DRENZA-23626 format. One line per field, with one value per residue (C-alpha): residue number from 1; residue in one letter; x, y, z. Coordinates in nm, 3 decimals, padded with zeros to 5 digits. Layout:
<mardos>
num	NUM; ...
residu	A; ...
xx	X; ...
yy	Y; ...
zz	Z; ...
</mardos>
This chain:
<mardos>
num	1; 2; 3; 4; 5; 6; 7; 8; 9; 10; 11; 12; 13; 14; 15; 16; 17; 18; 19; 20; 21; 22; 23; 24; 25; 26; 27; 28; 29; 30; 31; 32; 33; 34; 35; 36; 37; 38; 39; 40; 41; 42; 43; 44; 45; 46; 47; 48; 49; 50; 51; 52; 53; 54; 55; 56; 57; 58; 59; 60; 61; 62; 63; 64; 65; 66; 67; 68; 69; 70; 71; 72; 73; 74; 75; 76; 77; 78; 79; 80; 81; 82; 83; 84; 85; 86; 87; 88; 89; 90; 91; 92; 93; 94; 95; 96; 97; 98; 99; 100; 101; 102; 103; 104; 105; 106; 107; 108; 109; 110; 111; 112; 113; 114; 115; 116; 117; 118; 119; 120; 121; 122; 123; 124; 125; 126; 127; 128; 129; 130; 131; 132; 133; 134; 135; 136; 137; 138; 139; 140; 141; 142; 143; 144; 145; 146; 147; 148; 149; 150; 151; 152; 153; 154; 155; 156; 157; 158; 159; 160; 161; 162; 163; 164; 165; 166; 167; 168; 169; 170; 171; 172; 173; 174; 175; 176; 177; 178; 179; 180; 181; 182; 183; 184; 185; 186; 187; 188; 189; 190; 191; 192; 193; 194; 195; 196; 197; 198; 199; 200; 201; 202; 203; 204; 205; 206; 207; 208; 209; 210; 211; 212; 213; 214; 215; 216; 217; 218; 219; 220; 221; 222; 223; 224; 225; 226; 227; 228; 229; 230; 231; 232; 233; 234; 235; 236; 237; 238; 239; 240; 241; 242; 243; 244; 245; 246; 247; 248; 249; 250; 251; 252; 253; 254; 255; 256; 257; 258; 259; 260; 261; 262; 263; 264; 265; 266; 267; 268; 269; 270; 271; 272; 273; 274; 275; 276; 277; 278; 279; 280; 281; 282; 283; 284; 285; 286; 287; 288; 289; 290; 291; 292; 293; 294; 295; 296; 297; 298; 299; 300; 301; 302; 303; 304; 305; 306; 307; 308; 309; 310; 311; 312; 313; 314; 315; 316; 317; 318; 319; 320; 321; 322; 323
residu	M; R; Y; T; N; T; F; R; N; L; I; F; W; C; L; S; F; V; S; L; S; G; I; A; Q; N; F; P; T; K; P; I; R; I; I; E; P; A; G; P; G; S; A; V; D; V; F; A; R; Q; M; A; P; G; L; S; E; L; L; G; Q; Q; V; I; I; E; N; R; P; G; A; N; S; S; I; G; A; R; E; V; A; R; S; L; P; D; G; Y; N; L; L; H; G; N; V; N; N; S; L; N; D; L; L; T; Q; D; E; C; C; L; L; N; K; A; L; L; P; V; T; R; L; N; S; S; P; L; V; M; V; V; N; P; S; V; P; A; N; N; L; K; E; Y; I; A; L; A; K; S; K; P; K; F; V; N; A; A; S; G; G; T; G; S; I; T; Q; L; L; G; E; L; I; K; K; T; A; D; I; Q; V; Q; E; V; P; Y; K; A; I; G; A; E; L; P; D; L; L; A; G; H; V; M; T; A; F; L; A; P; A; V; V; K; Q; Y; I; L; T; G; K; L; R; A; L; G; V; A; G; S; S; R; L; V; F; L; P; D; V; P; T; L; A; E; G; G; L; V; G; V; E; A; Y; G; W; N; G; L; F; V; P; A; G; T; P; K; A; V; I; N; K; L; Q; L; A; V; S; Q; V; L; S; S; K; V; I; Q; D; D; A; I; L; Q; G; Y; R; T; G; G; E; S; S; D; E; F; A; T; F; V; R; A; E; V; T; K; W; G; K; V; I; K; D; A; N; I; K; L; E
xx	11.639; 11.298; 11.353; 11.460; 11.125; 10.934; 11.096; 11.025; 10.678; 10.665; 10.809; 10.593; 10.287; 10.364; 10.464; 10.113; 09.947; 10.109; 10.039; 09.678; 09.662; 09.783; 09.536; 09.269; 09.350; 09.400; 09.112; 09.044; 09.336; 09.246; 08.917; 08.715; 08.604; 08.269; 08.226; 07.890; 07.830; 07.505; 07.491; 07.449; 07.121; 06.998; 06.806; 07.096; 07.355; 07.103; 07.106; 07.459; 07.510; 07.230; 07.418; 07.785; 07.798; 07.658; 07.955; 08.209; 08.086; 08.120; 08.437; 08.627; 08.712; 08.571; 08.374; 08.370; 08.118; 08.273; 08.039; 08.151; 07.841; 07.812; 07.802; 07.520; 07.723; 08.013; 08.269; 08.255; 08.262; 08.568; 08.774; 08.681; 08.776; 09.103; 09.183; 09.384; 09.181; 09.211; 08.872; 08.927; 08.771; 08.416; 08.142; 07.792; 07.686; 07.312; 07.086; 07.236; 07.598; 07.419; 07.254; 07.585; 07.736; 07.479; 07.505; 07.872; 08.048; 08.323; 08.545; 08.684; 08.400; 08.173; 07.985; 08.075; 08.401; 08.606; 08.375; 08.268; 07.956; 07.964; 07.609; 07.278; 07.179; 06.829; 06.576; 06.260; 05.988; 05.897; 05.552; 05.340; 05.165; 04.951; 04.840; 04.475; 04.367; 04.443; 04.104; 04.218; 04.160; 04.340; 04.576; 04.302; 04.157; 04.504; 04.568; 04.217; 04.288; 04.644; 04.497; 04.200; 04.441; 04.769; 05.049; 04.801; 04.941; 05.290; 05.519; 05.830; 06.178; 06.508; 06.662; 06.834; 06.904; 06.738; 06.543; 06.237; 06.281; 06.310; 06.015; 05.813; 05.940; 05.848; 05.500; 05.450; 05.532; 05.339; 05.033; 05.085; 05.026; 05.169; 05.296; 05.497; 05.821; 05.909; 06.292; 06.425; 06.807; 06.760; 06.503; 06.298; 06.343; 05.996; 05.819; 05.739; 05.585; 05.407; 05.233; 05.150; 05.003; 05.265; 05.347; 05.089; 05.270; 05.574; 05.757; 05.915; 06.028; 05.783; 05.949; 05.924; 05.573; 05.426; 05.309; 05.161; 04.948; 04.828; 04.731; 04.567; 04.799; 04.905; 04.712; 04.893; 04.801; 05.026; 05.337; 05.612; 05.713; 05.615; 05.375; 05.183; 05.337; 05.228; 05.131; 04.943; 04.762; 04.467; 04.741; 04.771; 05.085; 05.116; 05.093; 04.752; 04.639; 04.706; 05.082; 05.217; 05.596; 05.635; 05.868; 06.114; 06.337; 06.575; 06.836; 07.172; 07.480; 07.833; 08.120; 08.506; 08.754; 08.851; 09.129; 08.991; 09.018; 08.729; 08.809; 08.756; 08.450; 08.288; 08.357; 08.227; 07.900; 07.863; 07.896; 07.633; 07.399; 07.404; 07.352; 07.055; 06.883; 06.876; 06.508; 06.590; 06.639; 06.376; 06.121; 06.238; 06.219; 05.857; 05.799; 05.976; 05.851; 06.201; 06.336; 06.690; 06.970; 07.235; 07.254; 07.602; 07.824; 07.770; 07.378; 07.408; 07.613; 07.337; 07.074; 07.312; 07.347; 06.972; 06.914; 07.166; 06.991; 06.633; 06.714; 06.953; 06.653; 06.430; 06.714; 06.752; 06.383; 06.334; 06.668; 06.773; 07.115; 07.319; 07.326
yy	13.658; 13.777; 13.499; 13.236; 13.286; 13.281; 12.959; 12.806; 12.888; 12.709; 12.411; 12.413; 12.441; 12.158; 11.960; 12.039; 11.951; 11.620; 11.523; 11.632; 11.440; 11.119; 11.179; 11.192; 10.853; 10.658; 10.836; 10.758; 10.594; 10.714; 10.784; 11.074; 11.352; 11.523; 11.836; 11.912; 12.263; 12.181; 12.036; 11.658; 11.537; 11.808; 11.680; 11.748; 11.568; 11.254; 11.257; 11.271; 11.001; 10.771; 10.810; 10.754; 10.365; 10.336; 10.575; 10.391; 10.073; 10.218; 10.428; 10.132; 10.396; 10.500; 10.803; 11.024; 11.280; 11.570; 11.841; 12.200; 12.401; 12.772; 13.101; 13.016; 12.729; 12.937; 12.763; 12.442; 12.615; 12.812; 12.495; 12.309; 12.589; 12.598; 12.242; 12.051; 12.029; 11.657; 11.518; 11.413; 11.701; 11.785; 12.027; 11.922; 12.265; 12.392; 12.697; 12.889; 12.875; 13.051; 13.309; 13.373; 13.453; 13.705; 13.893; 13.869; 13.868; 13.663; 13.566; 13.269; 13.075; 13.160; 12.863; 12.826; 12.998; 12.887; 12.592; 12.389; 12.173; 11.813; 11.721; 11.784; 11.561; 11.656; 11.960; 12.000; 12.255; 12.462; 12.434; 12.712; 12.635; 12.832; 12.753; 12.635; 12.940; 13.185; 13.244; 13.127; 12.772; 12.834; 13.085; 13.302; 13.353; 13.424; 13.692; 13.835; 13.841; 14.014; 14.280; 14.369; 14.369; 14.520; 14.371; 14.173; 13.858; 13.743; 13.489; 13.334; 13.349; 13.189; 13.532; 13.775; 13.603; 13.275; 13.103; 13.124; 13.517; 13.548; 13.325; 13.543; 13.849; 13.688; 13.624; 13.960; 14.123; 13.886; 13.899; 14.264; 14.216; 14.330; 14.071; 14.112; 13.911; 13.718; 13.621; 13.325; 13.231; 12.922; 12.781; 12.520; 12.712; 12.870; 12.510; 12.532; 12.892; 12.813; 12.485; 12.709; 12.983; 13.256; 13.298; 13.236; 13.136; 12.962; 12.793; 12.475; 12.149; 11.880; 11.621; 11.889; 11.962; 11.638; 11.472; 11.811; 11.881; 11.510; 11.505; 11.863; 12.055; 12.284; 12.373; 12.376; 12.651; 12.579; 12.402; 12.605; 12.382; 12.276; 12.016; 11.885; 11.628; 11.262; 11.254; 11.576; 11.557; 11.793; 12.084; 12.281; 12.445; 12.815; 12.867; 12.700; 12.926; 13.230; 13.305; 13.214; 13.160; 13.152; 12.876; 12.823; 12.499; 12.399; 12.206; 12.064; 11.920; 11.833; 12.062; 12.042; 12.344; 12.493; 12.330; 11.975; 11.789; 11.728; 11.329; 11.346; 11.539; 11.315; 10.997; 11.134; 11.258; 10.904; 10.738; 10.995; 10.925; 10.552; 10.582; 10.826; 10.611; 10.289; 10.187; 10.285; 10.646; 10.674; 10.523; 10.757; 11.055; 10.984; 10.952; 11.272; 11.482; 11.553; 11.508; 11.355; 11.513; 11.329; 11.562; 11.656; 11.901; 12.155; 12.097; 12.160; 12.478; 12.603; 12.531; 12.721; 13.027; 13.039; 13.041; 13.316; 13.518; 13.474; 13.528; 13.805; 13.993; 13.949; 14.063; 14.380; 14.458; 14.375; 14.591; 14.312; 14.357; 14.174; 14.347
zz	-11.892; -12.037; -12.320; -12.061; -11.866; -12.203; -12.285; -11.944; -11.961; -12.305; -12.156; -11.868; -12.085; -12.316; -12.008; -11.864; -12.198; -12.228; -11.877; -11.909; -12.234; -12.045; -11.782; -12.045; -12.180; -11.846; -11.650; -11.392; -11.194; -10.834; -10.641; -10.745; -10.515; -10.560; -10.349; -10.228; -10.163; -09.958; -09.582; -09.521; -09.551; -09.803; -10.108; -10.321; -10.075; -10.059; -10.444; -10.484; -10.252; -10.430; -10.746; -10.615; -10.592; -10.964; -11.061; -10.877; -11.033; -11.389; -11.362; -11.158; -10.876; -10.583; -10.576; -10.251; -10.142; -09.935; -09.804; -09.805; -09.733; -09.694; -09.844; -10.079; -10.236; -10.318; -10.073; -10.238; -10.580; -10.501; -10.391; -10.694; -10.920; -10.748; -10.800; -11.071; -11.402; -11.395; -11.351; -10.990; -10.820; -10.921; -10.813; -10.762; -10.834; -10.808; -10.926; -10.660; -10.816; -11.132; -10.915; -10.751; -11.071; -11.127; -10.789; -10.705; -11.024; -10.864; -11.152; -10.956; -10.964; -11.295; -11.451; -11.790; -11.742; -11.435; -11.394; -11.702; -11.719; -11.732; -11.720; -11.527; -11.267; -11.226; -11.206; -11.002; -11.077; -10.783; -10.618; -10.514; -10.194; -09.919; -09.582; -09.576; -09.387; -09.697; -09.848; -10.214; -10.362; -10.706; -10.853; -11.003; -10.638; -10.494; -10.762; -10.705; -10.316; -10.365; -10.604; -10.338; -10.056; -10.154; -09.950; -09.732; -09.883; -09.790; -09.931; -09.797; -09.980; -09.903; -09.897; -10.138; -10.457; -10.393; -10.657; -10.441; -10.412; -10.773; -10.858; -10.636; -10.815; -11.147; -11.016; -10.884; -11.211; -11.440; -11.239; -11.151; -10.776; -10.467; -10.221; -09.914; -09.926; -09.580; -09.620; -09.433; -09.399; -09.624; -09.868; -09.667; -09.354; -09.368; -09.356; -09.003; -09.022; -09.331; -09.164; -08.865; -09.059; -08.975; -09.367; -09.618; -09.933; -10.040; -10.320; -10.250; -10.419; -10.490; -10.264; -09.969; -09.990; -10.137; -09.803; -09.674; -10.001; -09.987; -09.619; -09.677; -09.439; -09.745; -10.044; -10.400; -10.632; -10.919; -11.041; -11.159; -11.453; -11.803; -11.711; -11.397; -11.169; -11.175; -10.810; -10.824; -11.131; -11.023; -10.972; -11.278; -11.405; -11.325; -11.707; -11.710; -11.409; -11.622; -11.550; -11.895; -11.906; -11.517; -11.433; -11.177; -11.110; -10.862; -11.063; -11.002; -11.200; -11.208; -11.294; -11.337; -11.333; -11.661; -11.853; -11.776; -12.095; -12.318; -12.311; -11.927; -11.928; -12.193; -11.971; -11.679; -11.859; -12.014; -11.684; -11.528; -11.797; -11.756; -11.399; -11.430; -11.674; -11.425; -11.324; -10.958; -11.050; -11.292; -11.033; -10.762; -11.026; -11.073; -10.713; -10.595; -10.889; -11.071; -11.394; -11.474; -11.680; -11.845; -12.133; -12.317; -12.152; -12.439; -12.389; -12.024; -12.080; -12.308; -12.028; -11.760; -11.995; -12.035; -11.664; -11.615; -11.876; -11.742; -11.372; -11.474; -11.621; -11.293; -11.075; -11.274; -11.304; -10.933; -10.857; -10.603; -10.479; -10.225; -09.897
</mardos>
């Protein structure tokens, strides 16, 4: 019986290999589903839907966006990880998924293991902003204020393990200051309190804070990226303000279940890259302050590993644990 089962397993594996090889040659022959782990109307959801028509045209099949929000993006990740590795079920993963890997160690959804990278879609450096009532016109004055009044200054976060919490921790350590964290249920939920002055500091995406900065309702102290933003040319990077090496990006990209044929991954990556290079997307990138991806799956995998290593150290140093 043992040999019979082994033989059957071998036959099943061979048939699966042949089947997936055929899929790779003819892909795609039916609609493709992109699982969006964020809610409808969110920035990542809007971007996915913006790209879908172009992908549909290039691939010759309809690309459908389905929202599966919840559990810090892990519900959608779990669904895709359990699906057939044939390229027809993709995860529109984001930075939250890599942080989940660090905090939960859930083998089901580990990036670069259970879910393989296709390519990055875009990335946005977070912008450090304060309510205008905060007596600090620049990063140097902000740090001086925090040092003169330990824990007087506060900063919002998107909760335990969020990229905004980790950026706040990295700033505190690098600047050697004490800032009181004010956690919210999600990134961006702090905006009303920030505008009202109930919380002093926040780290948000350029597209979210752009209008408030330009109208004077918020003051930008620094961009947590490698360069300044085109529409905020007078706002220095955090490195220029003295916090060298302090960068944080909200990024997102496409992933497929482990076992998906490389030829399918390459075809998806090429199509995405073509859509991202369109004038419409490139113009929008300048307007909204993000950078487009489109790199190879191997390059994206390297980027994800670097993010996990970087934020893993911050989590360890700050002793951050899920409650």
